[in-house]
C-alpha positions as CSV (number, residue, x, y, z in Angstrom):
1,M,-43.2,11.6,29.8
2,K,-42.8,15.1,28.7
3,K,-45.9,15.1,26.8
4,I,-47.8,14.0,29.9
5,F,-46.4,16.6,32.4
6,I,-47.3,19.3,29.7
7,V,-50.5,18.0,29.5
8,A,-50.8,17.5,33.4
9,I,-49.7,22.1,33.6
10,L,-52.0,22.5,31.2
11,A,-55.1,21.2,33.1
12,V,-54.2,22.8,36.3
13,F,-54.6,25.6,34.7
14,L,-57.5,25.5,32.3
15,L,-59.6,23.3,34.6
16,P,-62.0,25.1,36.4
17,A,-61.1,24.7,40.2
18,P,-63.4,24.3,43.3
19,A,-65.0,26.9,44.5
20,E,-63.1,26.6,48.0
21,A,-60.0,26.5,45.9
22,R,-60.0,29.9,44.3
23,K,-56.6,31.5,44.8
24,F,-55.8,33.0,41.3
25,S,-57.2,35.4,38.9
26,I,-56.2,37.5,35.9
27,S,-57.9,40.5,34.4
28,T,-57.8,42.7,31.3
29,N,-59.3,46.2,31.9
30,V,-61.7,47.2,28.4
31,L,-61.5,50.6,29.1
32,G,-57.6,50.5,28.3
33,Y,-58.2,49.4,25.1
34,L,-60.3,52.1,24.3
35,Y,-57.6,54.8,25.7
36,L,-55.5,54.6,22.2
37,G,-55.2,50.2,22.1
38,T,-53.4,50.3,25.4
39,L,-52.8,46.8,26.0
40,N,-53.5,45.6,29.5
41,M,-53.0,42.3,32.2
42,E,-52.9,42.1,35.7
43,A,-52.5,38.8,37.7
44,S,-53.8,38.7,41.5
45,Y,-52.9,35.4,43.9
46,G,-55.3,35.5,47.1
47,L,-53.0,35.7,50.6
48,S,-56.0,35.3,52.6
49,Q,-59.8,35.4,53.0
50,H,-59.5,39.0,53.1
51,W,-56.2,40.3,51.0
52,S,-54.4,39.4,47.4
53,L,-51.3,40.3,45.6
54,N,-51.8,42.2,42.5
55,A,-49.0,42.5,39.6
56,G,-50.1,44.2,36.6
57,A,-48.6,45.9,33.1
58,Q,-50.0,48.5,30.4
59,F,-48.0,48.9,26.8
60,N,-49.2,51.3,24.2
61,P,-46.8,51.2,21.4
62,F,-48.9,52.7,18.5
63,T,-48.5,56.7,17.4
64,F,-51.8,57.9,15.2
65,K,-51.3,60.2,12.4
66,L,-53.8,62.7,12.3
67,S,-52.6,65.0,9.3
68,D,-49.8,64.8,6.5
69,D,-48.5,68.6,8.7
70,G,-46.5,66.3,11.3
71,R,-49.8,66.3,13.8
72,Q,-50.0,62.6,15.4
73,L,-51.8,61.6,18.8
74,Q,-49.8,59.2,20.8
75,S,-50.2,57.8,24.3
76,R,-47.1,55.3,24.3
77,Q,-46.0,54.0,27.6
78,Q,-45.1,50.9,29.5
79,S,-46.0,50.5,33.5
80,Y,-45.8,47.9,35.5
81,E,-47.3,47.8,38.9
82,L,-47.7,45.9,42.4
83,G,-50.1,46.1,44.8
84,V,-52.4,44.3,47.1
85,R,-56.0,44.4,47.7
86,L,-58.2,44.6,51.1
87,W,-61.5,42.6,50.4
88,P,-63.4,43.0,53.2
89,W,-66.0,40.0,52.2
90,H,-64.2,37.9,50.4
91,I,-61.1,37.5,47.7
92,F,-62.2,38.0,44.4
93,S,-65.9,39.3,45.5
94,G,-67.4,42.1,46.5
95,W,-65.9,45.8,47.6
96,W,-62.1,46.2,47.6
97,I,-59.7,48.9,48.1
98,A,-55.6,48.5,46.9
99,G,-52.6,50.2,47.5
100,K,-49.8,49.7,44.6
101,A,-46.3,51.2,43.7
102,K,-45.9,51.7,40.1
103,Y,-43.0,52.7,37.7
104,Q,-43.9,54.0,33.9
105,E,-42.0,55.3,30.7
106,Y,-44.3,57.5,28.6
107,N,-44.5,59.7,25.7
108,R,-48.1,61.2,25.3
109,G,-49.0,64.1,23.4
110,G,-51.1,65.5,20.3
111,L,-54.5,65.6,21.5
112,F,-54.9,69.6,22.6
113,S,-51.8,70.8,20.8
114,R,-48.5,69.7,19.1
115,R,-46.9,69.5,22.2
116,T,-45.3,66.2,23.5
117,E,-44.2,65.2,27.0
118,E,-42.3,62.2,27.7
119,G,-40.3,61.0,30.6
120,D,-40.7,58.2,33.4
121,G,-42.9,58.4,36.7
122,F,-42.6,56.4,39.9
123,G,-45.6,56.6,42.7
124,I,-47.6,55.0,44.6
125,G,-51.2,54.8,43.8
126,L,-55.0,54.4,46.1
127,S,-58.2,52.5,44.3
128,A,-61.4,51.2,44.9
129,G,-63.6,49.5,43.2
130,Y,-66.2,46.4,43.3
131,S,-66.0,42.8,41.4
132,Y,-69.0,41.4,40.5
133,M,-69.5,37.3,40.1
134,I,-70.5,36.5,36.7
135,H,-69.8,33.1,36.5
136,P,-67.6,31.2,39.4
137,N,-64.9,31.7,37.1
138,L,-65.7,34.8,35.5
139,N,-66.3,38.0,37.5
140,L,-67.0,41.9,35.7
141,E,-65.1,44.5,37.7
142,F,-65.6,48.2,38.2
143,G,-62.8,51.0,39.8
144,I,-61.4,54.1,39.8
145,G,-57.7,54.8,41.4
146,L,-55.1,58.1,41.7
147,W,-51.8,57.6,42.2
148,S,-48.9,60.5,43.2
149,G,-45.3,60.2,42.8
150,I,-42.0,62.1,41.1
151,K,-42.0,62.1,37.6
152,K,-39.0,63.0,35.5
153,Y,-40.0,64.5,32.1
154,A,-39.2,66.8,29.3
155,V,-41.5,68.4,27.0
156,Y,-40.8,69.0,23.1
157,D,-42.7,71.6,21.0
158,C,-43.8,68.7,18.0
159,P,-43.2,65.4,18.0
160,S,-40.6,65.3,15.3
161,C,-38.6,68.5,15.3
162,G,-37.1,67.3,18.9
163,L,-36.8,71.3,20.2
164,T,-37.1,71.0,24.0
165,T,-39.5,73.7,25.7
166,E,-39.2,72.0,29.8
167,S,-37.5,69.7,31.7
168,G,-36.9,68.6,35.0
169,T,-38.2,66.5,38.1
170,K,-41.2,67.4,39.4
171,G,-44.2,65.5,42.0
172,F,-47.7,65.1,40.5
173,I,-51.2,63.2,41.6
174,M,-53.5,62.4,38.5
175,P,-56.3,59.8,37.4
176,N,-54.6,55.8,37.3
177,E,-57.1,54.0,35.9
178,L,-61.0,53.9,34.9
179,L,-61.7,50.1,35.6
180,L,-64.2,47.8,33.4
181,S,-62.5,44.4,33.8
182,L,-63.4,41.1,32.5
183,V,-61.5,38.8,35.2
184,Y,-61.4,34.9,35.1
185,V,-60.9,33.2,38.3
186,F,-59.1,29.6,38.8
């Protein structure tokens, strides 16, 4: 009985759904992997013909050593976001605009100097894009976005010495995402 239940659950999620019943999608941003190996995923649920609810996460645990003198490159993070998308034509196809709330814990530095910044950011974001249907179950999505909020941070002179040169809380506005995503719709 237990095996039949597991097979039934897998069948619901893995078999292609009829076109009129497309309510869920999962996606991953290919460009995120190119940004120092940032792992990412987003799930969406269609609330109506024009609205979807989205939840996403990004994770990057990687640090890249550049030399033996302690130079390293990193953009370690974990971030979580929850938002909605407006689809003027139909969910999961065509143009969209989105709003979201986002939290990010980060540690980045080493690209232009040895300075490293770490902290927490809270804010809201706006983005827009286009979802191109490749197949009834596969889309290619393009998009761009900004987010703004407040961050509590500390800046260190180098990644290993721990000498704090600056800390505090301040507002920010910055690019949030550059999307080239593969989306599976079911």
